[in-house]
N, C-alpha and C positions, 0 to 999 in steps of 0.2 A: 428536606425542603424540596418539593417537586417544581418542576418547570410551570410558569404561568401561561396563561393563554397566549399572551403577547410574545412572549419568548418562543413558544411552539409555532405561532404564525410567522415569525420572523425566520426561524430555522426552515419552514416549509417553503417560503418565499425564495430564500438563498437556494435550495435544492432545486426549485423550479426555474429559477434564473441560470443557474449553472446548466440544467437539462437543456433549457432554451437555447443557450449559447452553443452547447455541443451539437444539438440538433440543427440550428441555423448554419453552423461551420460545415457540418457533413452535407447538409444540402448544397451549399456553395461549392464545395469541392465535386459534388457528383455533377453539377450543372457545368462547371469547368471541364470536367472530364467528357461529357456528352459533347460540349461545344468543340473540343479538341478532336474527338472522333469523328464528328461531322465534317470538320474542316479536312481532316485526313482523307476521308472518303471522297469528298468532292475534289481535292487535289489528284488523288489517284485517277478518278474519272476523267477529270481534264487532260491529264497525261495520257491516258489510254485512248481519247478521241482521235479520229482520223484527221488528216490536215483540211480536208474539204469541210468538214463539220466545224473546226476551229475558226475556219474562214467564214463560214456562216454567221457565227457569233461575234465576228470583228477581232479575233486576235490570232497572232501567230503562234508557231510551236516554240518560238523563243520566249514569248509572252507567257505561254502556258508554263514553261519551265521555271521562268522568273517567278510567277505566282506560286507555283509549288514550293519554291525554295524559301519564300517569305513568310510562310505560314508559321504560326505561333507555336512556341513550345508547350508542352503539357501544362507546365507551372504558370506560364504566361496566361494561359486560358483560365486557369483556376484563379489567379490573382484578379484578372480582368472581370470575372464572374463575381468574385466577392466586392469589387469596386462598384460594379453595376447595381449590386443588391444594396449596398449602403447609400448611393445616391438617392 
């Protein structure tokens, strides 16, 4: 006895659903990684700035160091990216 049309359609939908979830998860991880890279680059640039430039934007060297230490870890960025996509 062969598989009926409804059973084939359900099997196809299940595969698409699984594919969609994997694709969505991969996209969320990628966005989290990109956010982490961007934050790391910005922190590095902030730390490389001269004191007079930091003063121009209204922060001190100590503030720049504190901001760079407070940045999120890679996994925190990924989780935040996933939460933002679900909301």
